[in-house]
Backbone as JSON, one array per atom type, in Angstrom:
{
  "sequence": "MDHALNILIKMSPSESSTYPDLVLSISSTMLSEKKAMFNKIKKGDEVSFTAQIISLGNEFKMHHLHASELVATGGFQAIEGIEIKETALPGY",
  "N": [[-21.82, 3.81, 19.92], [-20.34, 5.61, 17.21], [-20.31, 4.23, 14.15], [-19.26, 4.52, 11.18], [-17.95, 3.2, 9.19], [-16.83, -0.09, 8.67], [-13.95, -2.02, 8.83], [-12.46, -4.97, 7.75], [-9.94, -6.75, 9.29], [-6.91, -8.44, 8.85], [-4.66, -9.85, 10.85], [-1.1, -10.0, 11.56], [1.04, -11.99, 13.17], [-1.71, -14.19, 12.26], [-4.86, -15.27, 13.68], [-6.34, -17.03, 12.26], [-6.36, -18.96, 9.28], [-8.24, -18.71, 7.38], [-10.19, -16.71, 7.87], [-10.87, -13.16, 8.48], [-9.3, -11.44, 11.25], [-10.34, -9.46, 12.9], [-12.85, -6.88, 13.3], [-12.62, -3.58, 12.53], [-13.95, -0.69, 13.55], [-14.78, 2.48, 12.21], [-15.18, 5.88, 12.94], [-17.51, 8.47, 11.88], [-16.3, 10.95, 11.96], [-13.49, 10.35, 11.84], [-13.53, 9.09, 9.36], [-14.21, 11.22, 7.61], [-12.03, 12.94, 8.11], [-9.86, 11.43, 7.2], [-10.41, 10.83, 4.59], [-9.11, 10.78, 2.03], [-7.11, 8.82, 2.42], [-8.71, 6.54, 2.98], [-9.96, 6.25, 0.52], [-7.87, 5.35, -1.01], [-6.74, 2.97, 0.1], [-6.58, -0.62, -0.2], [-7.52, -4.11, -0.39], [-5.23, -6.02, 1.37], [-3.42, -3.99, 1.87], [-1.21, -2.64, 4.28], [-1.92, -1.5, 7.55], [-1.57, 0.56, 10.45], [-2.82, 0.81, 13.71], [-4.56, 2.27, 16.52], [-6.8, 1.28, 18.98], [-9.94, 0.84, 20.72], [-11.13, -1.9, 22.51], [-14.18, -3.31, 21.76], [-15.71, -5.66, 21.76], [-14.74, -8.98, 22.51], [-13.95, -11.62, 20.31], [-14.75, -15.01, 19.3], [-14.56, -18.46, 18.29], [-16.64, -18.23, 16.53], [-17.26, -15.6, 16.04], [-15.87, -12.47, 15.07], [-13.32, -10.42, 16.67], [-14.15, -7.16, 17.87], [-13.26, -3.88, 17.38], [-12.89, -0.35, 18.06], [-11.59, 2.2, 16.24], [-9.18, 4.64, 17.2], [-7.07, 5.83, 16.09], [-5.6, 5.59, 12.86], [-3.37, 4.57, 10.38], [-2.08, 4.29, 7.14], [0.57, 2.24, 6.3], [2.05, 1.79, 4.05], [2.99, -0.66, 3.45], [2.38, -3.96, 2.01], [0.57, -7.0, 1.68], [-0.27, -9.88, 0.02], [-3.49, -11.23, 0.14], [-5.28, -14.06, 0.06], [-8.19, -16.1, -0.52], [-9.9, -15.47, 1.69], [-12.66, -15.89, 3.78], [-15.87, -14.49, 4.36], [-18.25, -14.3, 6.79], [-21.38, -13.15, 7.36], [-22.66, -13.35, 9.82], [-20.63, -13.18, 11.59], [-20.0, -10.58, 11.85], [-20.18, -7.5, 13.76], [-23.23, -6.71, 15.41], [-24.91, -8.53, 14.22]],
  "CA": [[-20.68, 4.42, 19.23], [-20.5, 6.0, 15.81], [-19.6, 3.32, 13.25], [-19.56, 4.92, 9.81], [-17.28, 2.26, 8.3], [-16.2, -1.24, 9.3], [-12.87, -2.59, 8.02], [-12.05, -6.29, 8.18], [-8.49, -6.73, 9.46], [-6.16, -9.69, 8.96], [-3.47, -9.55, 11.63], [0.1, -10.77, 11.26], [0.45, -13.28, 12.76], [-3.16, -14.28, 12.28], [-5.48, -16.34, 14.45], [-7.05, -17.92, 11.34], [-5.86, -18.95, 7.9], [-9.4, -18.59, 6.5], [-11.06, -15.58, 8.17], [-10.24, -11.97, 9.08], [-9.16, -11.58, 12.7], [-11.15, -8.5, 13.64], [-13.57, -5.79, 12.63], [-12.19, -2.28, 13.05], [-14.97, 0.31, 13.23], [-14.28, 3.83, 11.98], [-16.21, 6.9, 13.18], [-17.74, 9.38, 10.76], [-15.28, 12.01, 12.06], [-12.24, 9.84, 11.27], [-13.76, 8.83, 7.94], [-14.1, 12.48, 6.87], [-10.66, 13.47, 8.26], [-8.9, 10.6, 6.46], [-11.12, 10.39, 3.38], [-8.16, 10.49, 0.96], [-6.48, 7.53, 2.72], [-9.7, 5.47, 2.82], [-10.21, 6.09, -0.91], [-6.71, 4.72, -1.63], [-6.36, 1.65, 0.6], [-7.26, -1.76, -0.81], [-7.28, -5.4, 0.25], [-3.82, -6.38, 1.47], [-2.61, -2.86, 2.33], [-0.89, -2.69, 5.7], [-2.27, -0.33, 8.34], [-1.24, 0.56, 11.86], [-3.95, 1.46, 14.36], [-4.81, 2.25, 17.95], [-8.24, 1.08, 19.07], [-10.58, 0.4, 21.95], [-11.84, -3.17, 22.33], [-15.63, -3.24, 21.99], [-16.07, -7.01, 22.19], [-13.81, -10.03, 22.12], [-14.57, -12.65, 19.51], [-14.49, -16.41, 19.6], [-14.45, -19.2, 17.03], [-17.8, -17.95, 15.68], [-17.45, -14.16, 15.86], [-14.61, -11.73, 15.08], [-13.12, -9.38, 17.66], [-14.64, -5.88, 17.38], [-12.54, -2.75, 17.96], [-13.24, 0.97, 17.55], [-10.32, 2.89, 15.99], [-8.96, 6.03, 17.61], [-6.04, 6.3, 15.14], [-5.35, 4.64, 11.79], [-2.4, 5.08, 9.42], [-1.61, 3.36, 6.12], [2.02, 2.2, 6.45], [2.7, 1.64, 2.74], [3.27, -2.08, 3.23], [1.34, -4.73, 1.32], [0.69, -8.45, 1.73], [-1.36, -10.5, -0.73], [-4.4, -12.02, 0.97], [-6.12, -14.89, -0.82], [-9.07, -17.1, 0.06], [-10.52, -15.08, 2.96], [-14.11, -16.05, 3.79], [-16.6, -13.54, 5.2], [-19.58, -14.76, 7.22], [-22.05, -11.96, 7.92], [-23.02, -13.58, 11.22], [-19.45, -12.9, 12.39], [-19.86, -9.13, 11.96], [-20.89, -6.92, 14.89], [-24.61, -6.3, 15.16], [-25.71, -9.61, 13.62]],
  "C": [[-21.01, 4.67, 17.77], [-19.65, 5.08, 14.93], [-20.0, 3.63, 11.81], [-19.01, 3.92, 8.79], [-16.7, 1.13, 9.13], [-15.17, -1.82, 8.33], [-12.52, -3.96, 8.61], [-10.53, -6.35, 8.16], [-7.95, -8.15, 9.6], [-4.85, -9.35, 9.65], [-2.28, -10.4, 11.16], [0.95, -10.84, 12.53], [-1.06, -13.3, 12.99], [-3.63, -15.41, 13.19], [-6.14, -17.37, 13.54], [-6.44, -17.83, 9.95], [-6.99, -18.65, 6.92], [-10.18, -17.3, 6.67], [-10.26, -14.36, 8.61], [-10.19, -12.16, 10.59], [-10.06, -10.63, 13.47], [-11.85, -7.53, 12.72], [-13.13, -4.51, 13.31], [-13.2, -1.24, 12.59], [-14.35, 1.7, 13.2], [-15.43, 4.82, 12.19], [-16.38, 7.78, 11.94], [-16.73, 10.53, 10.77], [-13.97, 11.55, 11.45], [-12.38, 9.6, 9.77], [-13.63, 10.12, 7.13], [-12.7, 13.08, 6.95], [-9.66, 12.73, 7.39], [-9.5, 10.06, 5.16], [-10.16, 10.0, 2.26], [-7.49, 9.12, 1.18], [-7.46, 6.38, 2.49], [-10.03, 5.23, 1.34], [-9.08, 5.35, -1.61], [-6.46, 3.29, -1.17], [-7.2, 0.56, -0.05], [-6.88, -3.03, -0.06], [-5.79, -5.73, 0.2], [-2.92, -5.24, 1.9], [-2.42, -2.94, 3.84], [-1.29, -1.39, 6.37], [-1.79, -0.54, 9.77], [-2.37, 1.31, 12.55], [-3.85, 1.36, 15.87], [-6.32, 2.16, 18.09], [-8.67, 0.64, 20.45], [-11.31, -0.91, 21.64], [-13.3, -2.97, 22.7], [-16.12, -4.6, 22.47], [-15.02, -7.99, 21.68], [-14.58, -11.1, 21.35], [-14.29, -14.03, 20.06], [-14.4, -17.15, 18.28], [-15.59, -18.92, 16.07], [-17.96, -16.47, 15.34], [-16.11, -13.45, 15.97], [-14.55, -10.77, 16.27], [-13.62, -8.07, 17.04], [-13.93, -4.76, 18.12], [-13.02, -1.45, 17.31], [-11.95, 1.79, 17.45], [-10.3, 4.3, 16.57], [-7.87, 6.67, 16.74], [-5.82, 5.2, 14.11], [-4.43, 5.29, 10.76], [-2.07, 3.97, 8.42], [-0.08, 3.4, 6.14], [2.75, 2.15, 5.11], [3.07, 0.21, 2.45], [2.11, -2.77, 2.55], [1.63, -6.21, 1.5], [-0.51, -9.03, 1.0], [-2.18, -11.38, 0.2], [-5.35, -12.75, 0.03], [-7.03, -15.78, 0.01], [-9.68, -16.75, 1.4], [-12.03, -15.21, 2.82], [-14.73, -15.04, 4.75], [-17.96, -14.15, 5.52], [-20.25, -13.59, 7.9], [-22.43, -12.15, 9.37], [-21.84, -13.3, 12.14], [-19.26, -11.4, 12.59], [-20.64, -8.6, 13.16], [-22.32, -6.52, 14.49], [-25.47, -7.37, 14.53], [-25.98, -10.69, 14.62]]
}
């Protein structure tokens, strides 16, 4: 699959207080179509998405999904103290 961008997503409710819940992969087509939105969103911005599950995670690896639709909702929630472990990302 075409993964031009990976976005770390914190769900609400979340499975973890410390880590993102999933990696949402964005295709190059979606990235170019929604370039203005991707340039504006920042950590804590709420998004709504439809996606295909690529792989389910576990306590050591995040779930991996491939987005077919993504919309910034305008909502925001402050996210503090999130840890990122590169071994939890797809492809590692």
